[in-house]
C-alpha positions as CSV (number, residue, x, y, z in Angstrom):
1,X,-4.1,-4.7,-31.2
2,X,-1.4,-6.6,-28.6
3,X,-2.2,-5.0,-24.9
4,X,0.0,-6.7,-22.3
5,X,0.1,-2.9,-20.1
6,X,-2.4,-4.5,-17.4
7,X,-5.0,-7.6,-17.3
8,X,-7.8,-4.9,-17.1
9,X,-7.7,-4.6,-20.7
10,X,-9.4,-7.2,-21.2
11,X,-12.9,-7.0,-22.8
12,X,-16.3,-8.9,-22.5
13,X,-16.7,-12.7,-24.3
14,X,-19.6,-12.7,-26.9
15,X,-20.8,-15.8,-24.4
16,X,-20.0,-13.0,-21.7
17,X,-22.2,-10.1,-23.1
18,X,-25.0,-13.0,-23.9
19,X,-25.2,-13.8,-20.8
20,X,-25.6,-10.0,-19.9
21,X,-28.2,-9.7,-22.4
22,X,-29.8,-12.3,-21.0
23,X,-29.4,-11.4,-16.6
24,X,-32.4,-10.8,-14.8
25,X,-32.8,-7.9,-13.0
26,X,-34.3,-6.1,-10.1
27,X,-33.4,-2.6,-8.0
28,X,-29.9,-3.9,-6.4
29,X,-30.2,-0.8,-3.7
30,X,-33.3,-2.5,-2.5
31,X,-32.1,-5.8,-2.7
32,X,-34.4,-6.8,-5.4
33,X,-31.7,-7.4,-8.4
34,X,-32.1,-11.3,-8.5
35,X,-28.5,-11.5,-10.1
36,X,-26.8,-9.3,-7.9
37,X,-28.0,-11.2,-5.2
38,X,-27.1,-14.5,-6.6
39,X,-23.1,-13.7,-7.6
40,X,-22.9,-12.4,-4.1
41,X,-24.4,-16.1,-2.6
42,X,-21.7,-17.4,-5.6
43,X,-19.0,-15.0,-3.7
44,X,-19.7,-16.6,0.0
45,X,-20.2,-19.8,-1.0
46,X,-17.0,-19.7,-3.0
47,X,-15.2,-18.0,-0.2
48,X,-16.6,-19.5,2.6
49,X,-17.3,-16.3,4.6
50,X,-21.0,-15.7,5.8
51,X,-21.7,-12.9,3.1
52,X,-20.7,-10.8,0.1
53,X,-21.3,-7.7,-1.6
54,X,-21.2,-6.3,-4.7
55,X,-19.3,-3.2,-5.9
56,X,-18.4,-1.6,-8.7
57,X,-14.8,-1.2,-8.5
58,X,-12.0,-2.6,-6.2
59,X,-10.9,0.8,-4.9
60,X,-14.5,1.0,-3.6
61,X,-14.4,-1.9,-2.3
62,X,-11.1,-2.3,-0.9
63,X,-12.4,1.8,0.6
64,X,-15.4,0.3,2.2
65,X,-13.5,-2.5,3.7
66,X,-11.2,-0.1,5.9
67,X,-14.6,1.8,6.7
68,X,-15.9,-1.4,8.4
69,X,-12.8,-2.6,10.5
70,X,-11.1,1.3,11.1
71,X,-12.9,4.3,12.7
72,X,-12.0,8.2,13.1
73,X,-8.8,8.3,14.2
74,X,-7.7,4.4,14.2
75,X,-4.9,2.7,11.6
76,X,-4.0,-0.4,9.3
77,X,-0.7,-1.5,8.8
78,X,0.0,-2.2,5.1
79,X,3.1,-2.5,2.6
80,X,4.4,0.4,1.1
81,X,3.6,-1.1,-2.5
82,X,0.4,-1.6,-1.5
83,X,-2.2,-1.2,-3.9
84,X,-4.9,-0.1,-1.6
85,X,-1.8,2.1,-0.1
86,X,-0.2,4.0,-2.9
87,X,-3.1,3.6,-6.0
88,X,-6.5,4.2,-4.4
89,X,-5.8,8.2,-4.2
90,X,-5.2,8.0,-0.5
91,X,-9.3,7.4,0.2
92,X,-8.6,6.0,3.6
93,X,-6.7,9.3,5.2
94,X,-9.5,11.9,3.2
95,X,-12.9,9.8,3.9
96,X,-11.7,7.6,6.4
97,X,-9.8,9.6,8.9
98,X,-8.3,6.2,9.4
99,X,-3.8,6.8,8.9
100,X,-1.8,4.0,6.6
101,X,1.5,2.8,8.8
102,X,3.2,1.4,5.9
103,X,6.3,-0.9,5.4
104,X,8.3,-2.7,2.9
105,X,7.2,-5.7,1.9
106,X,9.9,-8.9,2.2
107,X,10.9,-10.4,-1.7
108,X,8.5,-12.8,-1.3
109,X,5.5,-10.7,-1.2
110,X,4.5,-10.7,2.6
111,X,4.4,-8.0,5.4
112,X,7.8,-9.6,7.9
113,X,5.5,-10.4,11.3
114,X,8.2,-8.9,13.3
115,X,8.3,-5.6,11.6
116,X,4.4,-5.7,11.8
117,X,4.7,-6.1,15.4
118,X,7.6,-3.7,15.7
119,X,4.7,-0.8,14.4
120,X,1.7,-1.9,16.2
121,X,1.0,1.0,18.3
122,X,0.2,0.9,21.8
123,X,-3.3,2.2,24.0
124,X,-1.6,5.6,24.1
125,X,-3.6,8.9,23.6
126,X,-0.8,10.0,21.4
127,X,-1.0,7.1,19.2
128,X,-3.6,6.4,16.4
129,X,-5.3,2.7,17.4
130,X,-3.8,0.1,15.5
131,X,-7.0,-1.9,14.6
132,X,-6.0,-4.4,10.9
133,X,-3.8,-5.9,8.8
134,X,-4.0,-5.9,4.9
135,X,-2.3,-8.3,2.6
136,X,-2.4,-8.1,-0.7
137,X,-2.5,-11.8,-2.7
138,X,-1.0,-11.7,-5.2
139,X,1.4,-8.8,-4.5
140,X,2.7,-7.3,-8.1
141,X,2.1,-11.3,-9.4
142,X,3.8,-13.1,-6.1
143,X,1.3,-15.4,-4.4
144,X,1.6,-15.3,-1.2
145,X,2.4,-18.5,0.7
146,X,0.0,-20.5,3.0
147,X,2.1,-21.3,5.4
148,X,2.7,-17.1,5.7
149,X,-0.9,-16.5,6.1
150,X,-1.7,-19.5,9.1
151,X,1.2,-17.1,10.0
152,X,-0.3,-13.8,10.4
153,X,-3.5,-14.9,11.0
154,X,-2.4,-16.2,14.6
155,X,-0.7,-13.1,14.7
156,X,-3.5,-11.1,14.1
157,X,-5.5,-12.7,16.6
158,X,-3.2,-12.3,19.3
159,X,-2.6,-9.0,19.2
160,X,-6.4,-8.3,18.2
161,X,-6.2,-7.2,15.2
162,X,-8.6,-8.0,11.3
163,X,-6.7,-9.0,9.1
164,X,-8.3,-7.9,5.7
165,X,-6.5,-8.8,2.0
166,X,-7.1,-7.1,-1.3
167,X,-7.6,-9.9,-3.4
168,X,-8.3,-8.6,-6.6
169,X,-5.6,-11.2,-8.6
170,X,-6.5,-13.9,-5.3
171,X,-7.8,-16.4,-8.5
172,X,-4.6,-15.6,-9.7
173,X,-2.9,-17.5,-5.9
174,X,-5.6,-20.2,-6.2
175,X,-4.7,-21.7,-9.7
176,X,-1.4,-21.3,-8.6
177,X,-1.3,-23.1,-5.6
178,X,-4.3,-25.8,-7.1
179,X,-6.2,-24.8,-3.9
180,X,-9.4,-23.6,-3.2
181,X,-10.1,-19.8,-2.4
182,X,-12.3,-20.9,0.7
183,X,-8.6,-22.4,1.5
184,X,-6.5,-19.4,1.6
185,X,-9.6,-16.5,2.9
186,X,-9.9,-18.8,6.2
187,X,-7.2,-16.9,6.9
188,X,-8.6,-13.6,6.6
189,X,-11.2,-11.9,8.1
190,X,-12.3,-9.7,5.1
191,X,-11.4,-10.0,1.3
192,X,-12.2,-8.5,-1.9
193,X,-12.0,-10.0,-5.3
194,X,-11.7,-8.4,-8.6
195,X,-13.7,-9.1,-11.3
196,X,-12.6,-7.0,-14.0
197,X,-8.7,-7.9,-14.6
198,X,-7.6,-11.6,-15.3
199,X,-11.5,-12.7,-14.8
200,X,-12.5,-10.6,-17.9
201,X,-15.9,-9.0,-16.6
202,X,-15.7,-5.3,-18.2
203,X,-16.7,-4.1,-14.1
204,X,-16.9,-5.0,-10.6
205,X,-15.4,-6.3,-7.6
206,X,-16.5,-8.2,-4.5
207,X,-16.4,-7.7,-0.7
208,X,-16.3,-11.0,1.4
209,X,-16.4,-11.0,5.0
210,X,-19.0,-11.9,8.1
211,X,-22.7,-11.4,8.1
212,X,-22.7,-8.4,10.2
213,X,-19.4,-6.7,8.4
214,X,-21.7,-7.2,4.8
215,X,-24.6,-5.3,6.6
216,X,-22.1,-2.5,7.6
217,X,-20.2,-2.3,3.9
218,X,-23.6,-2.1,2.1
219,X,-24.8,1.1,4.7
220,X,-20.9,2.6,3.2
221,X,-21.3,1.6,-0.3
222,X,-24.2,3.8,-0.4
223,X,-22.7,6.1,1.1
224,X,-19.7,6.7,-1.1
225,X,-21.8,6.2,-4.0
226,X,-21.3,2.7,-4.9
227,X,-25.4,2.0,-4.7
228,X,-26.1,0.7,-8.8
229,X,-29.7,-0.3,-9.3
230,X,-30.4,-2.4,-12.1
231,X,-26.7,-4.2,-11.5
232,X,-27.4,-7.5,-13.0
233,X,-26.6,-7.0,-16.3
234,X,-23.3,-6.3,-15.1
235,X,-23.5,-8.8,-11.7
236,X,-24.0,-11.8,-14.8
237,X,-20.8,-10.8,-16.2
238,X,-19.8,-11.3,-13.2
239,X,-21.1,-14.6,-12.7
240,X,-19.7,-15.8,-15.9
241,X,-16.4,-14.5,-15.2
242,X,-16.9,-17.2,-12.1
243,X,-17.9,-19.9,-13.3
244,X,-16.0,-19.8,-17.1
245,X,-12.4,-17.7,-16.4
246,X,-11.3,-18.7,-13.0
247,X,-9.2,-22.5,-14.3
248,X,-7.6,-20.8,-17.1
249,X,-5.9,-18.2,-15.5
250,X,-3.3,-21.1,-15.8
251,X,-3.2,-20.3,-19.5
252,X,-2.4,-16.6,-19.1
253,X,0.1,-18.6,-16.1
254,X,1.9,-20.4,-18.8
255,X,2.0,-18.0,-21.1
256,X,3.4,-15.2,-18.9
257,X,6.6,-18.1,-18.5
258,X,6.7,-18.9,-21.7
259,X,7.2,-14.7,-22.5
260,X,10.2,-14.5,-20.3
261,X,12.0,-17.1,-21.5
262,X,11.4,-16.4,-24.8
263,X,12.3,-12.5,-24.0
264,X,15.5,-13.9,-21.8
265,X,16.8,-15.6,-25.2
266,X,16.8,-12.7,-27.5
267,X,18.9,-11.0,-24.2
268,X,16.4,-8.6,-22.8
269,X,16.6,-8.0,-18.8
270,X,13.9,-10.6,-16.9
271,X,13.7,-9.7,-13.7
272,X,11.5,-12.3,-12.6
273,X,7.9,-13.7,-13.8
274,X,5.4,-14.9,-11.1
275,X,1.8,-15.9,-12.0
276,X,0.6,-13.5,-15.3
277,X,3.6,-10.9,-14.8
278,X,6.5,-10.6,-16.1
279,X,9.1,-7.3,-15.4
280,X,12.4,-6.3,-17.8
281,X,14.4,-4.0,-16.5
282,X,15.5,-1.2,-19.7
283,X,18.2,0.3,-19.7
284,X,17.1,4.0,-19.9
285,X,18.8,4.7,-23.7
286,X,15.7,2.3,-25.0
287,X,13.3,3.7,-22.8
288,X,11.5,6.4,-25.4
289,X,12.4,4.2,-29.1
290,X,10.9,0.9,-27.4
291,X,7.9,2.8,-26.6
292,X,7.9,4.3,-30.0
293,X,8.8,1.5,-31.7
294,X,5.8,-0.7,-30.3
295,X,3.2,2.6,-30.8
296,X,3.7,2.1,-35.0
297,X,3.2,-1.2,-34.9
298,X,-0.4,-1.4,-32.4
299,X,1.8,-2.9,-29.7
300,X,0.8,-1.8,-26.1
301,X,3.1,-1.3,-23.4
302,X,4.0,0.8,-20.6
303,X,7.9,1.1,-20.8
304,X,9.5,2.1,-17.8
305,X,13.2,1.0,-16.8
306,X,11.1,-1.6,-14.4
307,X,8.6,-2.6,-17.5
308,X,5.9,-5.1,-16.6
309,X,3.8,-7.2,-19.3
310,X,0.7,-8.8,-18.3
311,X,-0.5,-11.4,-19.9
312,X,-4.5,-12.5,-20.2
313,X,-7.7,-14.3,-22.0
314,X,-7.5,-11.6,-25.1
315,X,-3.6,-12.4,-25.6
316,X,-3.0,-15.0,-26.8
317,X,0.3,-17.0,-27.7
318,X,0.7,-16.1,-31.2
319,X,0.2,-12.3,-30.5
320,X,2.5,-12.9,-27.2
321,X,5.4,-14.3,-30.5
322,X,5.0,-11.6,-32.4
323,X,5.9,-9.2,-29.7
324,X,9.0,-10.9,-29.5
325,X,9.6,-10.5,-33.0
326,X,9.4,-7.4,-33.0
327,X,11.5,-6.6,-30.1
328,X,13.9,-8.6,-31.2
329,X,13.5,-6.8,-34.1
330,X,13.9,-3.2,-32.5
331,X,17.3,-5.0,-30.5
332,X,18.8,-5.4,-33.6
333,X,17.9,-2.2,-35.2
334,X,19.1,0.1,-31.7
335,X,22.4,-1.4,-31.4
336,X,23.3,-1.2,-35.4
């Protein structure tokens, strides 16, 4: 099976499973799980933040961050295609009574700060109170430029806003820019890290921030159903991922670059490739036949007008070569 639908399909390796089985555990709601505590300490150290919190999902981690930064009737400014606006079921609005103010991102994934400034509401009873700017790094595979992060940081300081980064794939940005997590995280008040995408853990995300914020986040985690008991089994997978699967993200980036080049050579319309993602334009008449072609060949691709292919630790270069060969065979058949 070749699965390039997402890097969320990664499965724990034998070594990761062994670490999970050997994990020392306790009751994390009481703060007694030593492996969870160690993972949170690792995340705080790597991010340069005072504290961190282990949560079951990235959606919950982003929701808890928004609940910490914003009160009922407040507003956060966010990208139209940002995950914590478009793909997290409206949780901030439904559960937190927090109003999103979406704006279009620029081509490089940034939110233009002049547009952000135009949508900051005045201090007036007619408007929701603008409290937070939420960015995403990476955004659809695109790494936010460090210069932009610096500018956004100073922008939010001047305007009294907090700055949150949905860093589900922030280690892809770290590897692509050959930098450290702390070097990027210094330009935000809080950030989330997903352990179950390219890092290969089966579950879990981290929220990093100040000590008072994480103390508040712990309460919101409990309230939203994220308190876990012997969670060290899961935290051990996260610790293994941080120790062993960060540097190897460079392999995913190289495989994505190779895949984009190989697909162009056989006549596939590659729109772009960034980090571990390749975006393809598929003609409308090919969508259904191509999906059926892959389905009968143990290849999982979410075929659409714009098709995203994602490389990860469970897809090898030989598998990608087979994917390209099957695509080429389809094109020969379809054009015949």
